[in-house]
C-alpha positions in Angstrom: 0.2 0.1 -0.2 1.4 3.2 -0.9 0.9 5.8 1.8 -0.7 9.0 0.9 1.0 12.6 1.1 -2.2 13.7 3.4 -1.5 11.5 6.5 -5.7 11.4 6.4 -6.4 7.2 7.1 -9.4 5.2 8.3 -8.5 1.8 9.8 -11.8 0.0 9.9 -12.4 -4.0 12.0 -9.8 -3.2 14.2 -9.3 -4.2 17.6 -7.9 -1.4 19.4 -5.0 -1.0 22.3 -5.0 2.0 23.2 -1.8 1.7 25.2 -3.3 2.2 28.6 -6.3 -0.2 28.9 -6.1 -3.8 29.0 -9.8 -4.0 27.2 -9.3 -3.8 23.8 -12.2 -1.9 21.6 -13.3 -3.0 18.3 -14.0 -0.1 15.6 -12.5 2.0 13.4 -9.7 4.4 14.2 -9.8 8.2 12.2 -7.3 10.4 11.4 -7.2 13.4 9.8 -3.6 15.3 9.2 -1.5 12.9 11.0 -3.4 12.6 13.9 -6.5 10.4 15.4 -10.1 12.4 15.0 -12.5 9.7 16.3 -12.5 5.6 17.4 -14.8 3.4 17.2 -17.8 4.8 14.4 -16.3 4.7 11.1 -18.4 7.3 10.0 -17.5 9.5 12.9 -15.0 12.3 13.1 -14.8 12.6 9.0 -15.5 15.7 7.7 -12.4 15.4 5.5 -14.9 16.0 2.2 -12.5 15.5 -0.5 -9.4 15.0 1.2 -7.0 12.2 -0.1 -7.6 9.5 1.9 -6.4 5.7 2.8 -8.6 3.0 3.9 -7.0 0.1 5.5 -9.1 -3.0 6.7 -7.7 -4.5 9.9 -9.7 -7.7 9.2 -10.5 -7.8 13.2 -6.6 -7.7 14.3 -5.1 -5.9 17.0 -4.0 -2.5 16.6 -1.8 -1.1 19.2 0.1 2.3 19.5 3.7 2.4 17.9 6.3 1.1 20.0 8.7 3.7 21.6 12.5 2.6 22.1 13.7 4.6 24.6 16.8 3.2 24.7 18.5 3.8 21.0 21.7 4.5 19.4 21.9 5.8 16.0 25.6 5.8 16.2 26.5 2.5 17.4 27.6 0.8 14.2 30.1 -1.5 16.4 30.7 -3.2 19.5 34.3 -1.6 19.3 33.9 1.7 21.3 36.6 3.6 19.0 35.3 2.5 15.6 31.6 4.3 16.9 33.8 7.2 18.5 36.4 8.1 16.4 35.1 7.3 12.6 33.8 9.5 10.0 30.9 11.5 11.3 29.6 11.6 7.7 29.5 7.7 7.5 28.0 7.5 10.8 24.5 9.6 10.1 24.5 7.7 7.0 24.5 4.4 8.7 22.8 5.7 11.4 20.0 6.6 8.9 19.8 3.3 8.0 19.4 2.0 11.4 16.6 4.2 12.1 14.4 3.1 8.9 15.0 -0.3 10.2 13.6 0.4 13.3 10.6 2.1 11.9 9.8 -1.2 9.7 9.5 -2.9 12.9 7.5 -0.6 14.6 9.0 1.8 16.5 7.5 5.2 15.5 9.6 7.0 18.2 13.2 6.4 19.6 15.0 8.1 22.5 18.7 8.1 22.1 20.8 8.6 24.5 24.1 8.1 23.7 24.6 10.6 20.4 22.8 11.6 17.2 22.1 15.4 16.6 20.1 18.2 15.0 21.5 17.4 11.1 19.8 13.5 11.7 16.6 14.8 13.4 16.0 17.4 11.2 16.3 15.1 7.7 13.8 12.7 9.4 11.3 15.6 9.8 11.9 16.7 6.2 11.1 13.4 5.1 15.1 13.2 3.3 15.5 9.8 5.3 12.3 7.7 6.9 12.6 7.4 10.4 11.0 7.6 13.4 10.2 10.4 15.6 14.0 10.7 16.7 14.5 12.5 20.3 18.2 12.7 20.9 20.6 14.1 23.7 23.6 14.2 21.7 27.2 12.5 23.0 26.5 11.1 26.5 28.8 12.9 29.8 31.8 10.7 31.2 34.2 11.6 33.7 37.7 10.8 32.7 38.1 6.7 33.3 33.8 6.4 33.1 32.1 4.6 30.8 32.2 7.0 27.9 36.2 6.8 28.1 37.1 4.4 25.6 41.1 4.4 26.4 42.3 1.2 27.6 45.0 1.4 31.3 48.0 1.8 28.8 46.8 3.7 26.1 48.3 7.1 26.6 46.7 8.5 23.8 44.4 11.8 24.4 40.6 11.5 24.1 38.2 13.9 24.8 34.9 12.4 23.0 33.3 11.3 19.9 30.0 10.5 18.6 28.5 8.7 21.2 30.4 10.1 24.5 32.6 13.4 25.4 34.6 13.3 29.1 33.9 16.1 30.4 35.0 16.7 34.5 34.2 19.6 36.2 31.1 21.3 37.7 32.0 24.7 34.6 32.8 22.3 32.1 29.8 20.2 32.5 27.6 23.4 33.0 28.8 24.4 29.5 28.5 21.2 27.8 24.5 20.8 29.5 23.6 24.4 27.5 25.6 23.4 25.0 23.2 20.3 24.0 20.3 22.2 24.7 21.3 25.2 22.1 22.0 22.1 19.6 18.3 20.4 19.7 19.1 18.0 22.6 15.8 16.5 24.1 17.6 15.6 27.4 20.9 14.9 28.9 22.5 11.1 29.5 25.1 11.2 32.4 27.5 8.0 32.6 27.0 7.4 36.5 28.4 3.9 36.6 30.8 1.5 34.9 29.8 -0.4 32.2 30.1 -3.7 30.1 32.0 -2.7 26.9 34.5 -0.3 28.7 38.0 -1.1 29.6 38.5 0.4 33.0 35.5 1.2 35.0 34.5 -1.1 37.5 30.8 -1.8 37.1 29.6 -1.1 40.6 31.9 2.1 41.4 29.4 5.3 41.3 30.7 7.9 39.1 30.7 11.6 39.5 30.6 13.7 42.3 27.5 15.0 43.8 27.9 18.0 42.7 28.8 17.7 39.0 25.9 15.1 38.7 23.5 18.3 40.6 24.8 20.9 38.0 23.6 18.8 35.4 20.2 17.9 36.9 19.6 21.4 37.6 20.4 23.0 34.2 18.1 20.2 32.8 15.4 20.8 34.9 15.4 24.8 34.4 15.2 24.3 30.8 11.9 22.2 31.5 13.6 19.0 30.4 15.2 15.9 32.4 18.9 14.0 32.7 18.6 10.2 32.8 21.9 8.3 34.1 23.4 4.7 32.7 24.1 3.0 36.3 23.8 -0.5 37.4 24.8 -0.8 40.7 22.2 0.1 43.9 25.7 2.5 44.6 25.6 4.1 41.5 21.8 4.6 41.1 21.1 6.1 44.9 23.9 8.3 43.7 22.0 9.3 40.6 18.6 9.7 41.9 19.9 11.9 45.2 21.1 14.1 42.8 18.2 15.0 40.6 18.2 12.6 38.1 14.8 11.5 36.6 15.8 7.9 34.7 17.7 5.3 35.3 18.9 3.2 32.3 19.8 -0.5 32.8 18.9 -1.0 36.9 20.6 -4.3 36.4 21.7 -4.4 39.9 19.0 -2.7 41.6 17.9 -4.0 45.2 15.0 -3.7 47.0 15.9 -0.5 48.8 17.0 1.4 45.8 13.8 0.2 44.2 12.1 1.9 46.5 14.0 5.1 46.8 13.1 5.3 43.1 9.4 4.8 43.4 9.5 7.7 46.2 11.3 9.5 44.1 9.1 9.0 41.0 12.3 8.1 38.8 12.0 5.7 35.7 13.6 2.4 34.9 14.8 1.6 31.6 16.0 -1.7 31.5 17.4 -2.7 28.2 17.4 -6.8 28.9 18.2 -7.9 25.3 21.7 -6.1 24.9 22.8 -8.8 27.4 21.3 -11.6 25.8 22.2 -10.9 23.0 25.7 -10.7 23.8 25.0 -13.7 25.8 24.4 -15.6 22.5 26.7 -13.8 20.0 29.3 -12.3 22.1 32.5 -14.2 19.9 30.4 -14.3 16.9 30.4 -10.0 17.3 34.1 -9.8 19.2 32.7 -9.0 22.2 36.3 -9.0 24.5 36.8 -11.1 27.3 36.7 -8.2 29.5 33.1 -7.2 27.9 31.8 -10.9 27.8 33.0 -11.0 32.1 30.9 -7.5 32.9 27.9 -8.7 30.6 27.9 -12.1 32.3 27.6 -10.1 35.8 24.4 -7.5 34.7 22.5 -10.6 32.2 22.1 -12.6 35.4 20.2 -10.1 37.2 18.2 -8.0 34.8 15.4 -9.8 35.0 15.4 -9.9 38.7 16.1 -6.2 38.5 12.4 -5.4 36.1 10.7 -7.6 39.0 12.3 -5.5 42.2 11.3 -2.2 40.5 7.4 -3.4 39.1 7.0 -4.7 43.0 8.2 -1.3 44.5 6.0 0.4 42.1 8.7 1.7 40.0 7.7 3.2 36.4 9.2 0.9 33.8 9.9 1.6 30.4 11.5 -0.2 27.2 14.6 0.3 25.7 16.9 -1.9 23.6 20.9 -0.2 24.0 21.6 -2.4 20.5 24.9 -2.3 18.7 26.3 -2.9 15.7 25.1 -5.8 14.1 22.6 -6.9 17.0 20.3 -4.5 16.1 18.7 -7.2 14.6 17.7 -7.7 17.9 15.4 -5.2 18.4 11.9 -6.9 18.6 13.5 -9.5 20.6 13.4 -6.5 23.9 9.2 -7.0 24.1 9.8 -11.3 24.4 12.2 -10.6 27.2 10.2 -8.4 28.7 7.1 -9.7 28.4 8.7 -13.1 29.8 9.3 -10.8 32.8 6.1 -8.4 33.2 3.4 -10.1 31.1 2.0 -8.7 27.8 -0.1 -5.8 29.3 2.1 -4.3 31.1 5.1 -4.9 28.8 3.1 -3.4 26.0 2.3 -0.3 28.2 6.2 0.2 29.2 6.7 0.2 25.4 4.1 2.8 24.4 2.1 5.0 27.1 5.1 4.4 30.1 8.0 5.5 27.5 5.3 8.4 25.9 5.0 9.5 29.6 9.0 9.4 30.2 9.2 11.4 27.1 6.9 14.3 28.0 4.7 13.3 24.7 0.7 12.5 26.0 0.4 13.0 22.4 2.1 9.5 21.6 1.8 5.9 22.9 -2.0 6.2 22.9 -4.4 5.5 20.3 -6.9 8.8 21.5 -8.6 11.7 20.0 -5.9 14.5 19.4 -2.9 11.8 19.4 -0.2 11.5 16.8 -1.4 8.9 14.3 1.2 6.1 15.0 0.2 2.6 14.9 0.8 -0.9 14.3 -1.3 -3.4 13.0 -0.5 -6.5 13.9 -1.2 -10.3 12.6 -3.2 -11.5 15.3 -3.8 -10.8 18.8 -0.7 -10.3 21.5 -2.8 -11.4 24.3 -3.4 -14.5 22.8 -0.3 -14.9 20.7 2.3 -12.8 22.6 5.1 -13.5 19.6 3.0 -11.3 16.9 4.9 -8.7 18.8 8.3 -9.9 18.4 8.3 -12.4 15.7 9.6 -10.5 12.2 8.5 -13.0 10.0 4.8 -12.4 10.5 3.2 -9.2 9.0 2.6 -5.8 10.6 1.5 -2.5 8.9 3.3 0.5 10.7 1.9 4.0 10.5 3.8 7.0 11.1 1.4 10.1 11.3 -1.2 8.5 9.0 0.7 7.6 6.7 1.4 3.8 5.7 5.2 3.2 5.7 6.1 1.0 2.9 7.4 -2.5 4.5 10.8 -2.6 2.6 12.5 -6.0 4.1 12.8 -6.9 7.4 15.6 -9.6 8.3 14.2 -11.9 10.9 17.1 -12.0 13.2 17.7 -15.1 15.7 16.0 -14.0 18.6 12.9 -12.5 16.9 11.9 -16.6 15.4 11.7 -19.6 17.2 11.3 -18.5 20.8 8.8 -19.3 22.8 7.1 -17.3 25.1 7.1 -19.0 28.5 4.2 -16.3 30.2 5.6 -13.9 33.2 8.1 -14.4 35.6 7.1 -14.5 39.4 
């Protein structure tokens, strides 16, 4: 089906998951100029007169809001940090545009890039130069010297101040300037590295990074701009350090404990787990060149990841959805839904990837099927509440709609984690 140029669309005979209610609504979705004008009655909200319109018969299939990946990296072309950081930016941008297009075809109509991206890539998508999801970016993440964003090994005497995904910035004054520069150039949030990471060479996973004063200057400046800071943090120590100094969202959080989960809930701090990246690296690490140091770190956080999501849910933390896939692992994006379903069940996993992530982005017109919302939608090949694999099986047909326009399907490689994976239900 060829997308129309005006974003006018009617979807008939649909069963609708609105992003929040567990009850599916049967009926039609009416779209005018890229926004939903009515739900239920196929004739309601029409009023388009002679407007060019696309009509889609869902045939009783389930329509969900467009999916949101809240931890995406357009410029993460490799698992080797030096390749990502120091290659030509022109190549990273072109390859990143292809990664964004593939995400859109899978049904991710919005992504939040939390280490990298820039106003040029975002503008190219907005102007239609390249097809892609709605693109929210932080610019390069901020890291201390020797932190998760510092790519130098201990025996590397070279200078490194930053690249396409991360920038090494120390001290309150320099951090303040870096935050202001990001907002000047279109960033929608700020990313901080506040604990060690899996692929970085010299930073232990558990050790908190940045001082309290350094984190505070970032979070306070972001708040003044009506935005927020999110933090890469694995350990309870690093998560507490981040939360108590004003961070609004924790990325990963795999080593979370009960007490720290409660602290996050008290401060209304989101958790964006990225379960699929560890699962994929565990299965495909040798194939993609994961180092021995990285493999050992990955094993530590992989075992704890699902437990952390369960602890967060039980404490009342708002749980989003992210993938954090780098290099060749990008084809595992839909498999993240399978892993989140295994922990939370289909209903809560779908909310994580739609309305909860939209709330994190502070966009009440995304992640929902409601009057006035952006017409970002996915028509699934079945009912995910009865057959969950329709969410992640890339071999099943799906129709993706962004702003009322049907996205050409192109070719979507299934990837090893998207097919032939049995759904085991929600775990305790």
